[in-house]
C-alpha positions, 0 to 999 in steps of 0.5 A, spaced: 814 510 638 818 504 635 822 509 631 824 513 637 826 506 640 830 505 635 833 512 634 834 513 641 837 506 643 842 507 637 844 514 640 844 512 647 848 506 645 843 501 648 842 495 643 834 494 643 834 487 639 826 487 638 821 492 639 813 491 638 808 496 640 800 495 641 795 500 641 788 500 643 784 506 642 777 506 644 772 511 641 764 512 641 759 516 637 752 518 638 747 523 636 744 524 629 747 526 622 741 528 619 739 533 625 747 535 626 747 532 633 753 527 631 758 527 636 764 523 636 769 522 642 775 519 644 774 514 651 782 513 652 788 509 649 792 503 652 799 502 649 804 496 651 811 496 649 814 489 649 822 489 648 828 484 648 835 487 649 841 484 653 842 491 655 842 493 663 834 494 665 836 501 667 839 503 660 833 500 657 828 504 661 832 511 659 831 509 652 823 508 653 823 514 657 826 518 652 822 515 646 815 516 650 818 523 651 820 524 644 813 521 641 809 527 637 803 523 637 803 520 645 805 527 647 799 530 643 795 526 647 798 526 654 798 534 653 793 536 648 795 542 643 791 547 640 788 545 633 787 551 628 782 549 623 780 552 616 775 551 611 775 553 603 769 552 599 770 552 591 777 556 592 774 561 597 774 562 605 768 558 608 765 558 615 760 552 616 758 555 622 755 562 619 749 558 616 743 556 619 742 548 621 737 545 617 730 544 620 729 536 620 721 535 618 719 529 623 713 525 620 
C-alpha cells in the first residue's frame, strides 16, 4: 500500500511526508502431513497506516481511500478472487487428486 500512497499522493498533489504500514497476519495449521489431512487457514489480517503530512486531513483521506482501493493485495483479500491451479510433473500435466491417498499404517 505504501507504493499507492506515494503514487496517488503525487497524482492528487497531496504531499505525504512520511508513511509507515504495519501488517499483522494470523494463520493456523492443523491435521497430519503423513495422513494427508493437513489444513492451513488464514484467521485474519490487521493493518495500521501511520502518516505524516501538512496537507488538510480531507485530502489525505482521499489519498488513503484511493491507495486502499488501488492495492491489489488488499483488494484480493477483501474480495477473494478465483485461483487457477495447474500441476506439471516431469514435463507432463499432472493431477494429484487422480491418485489414491496413502493408507497410513498404525502401530
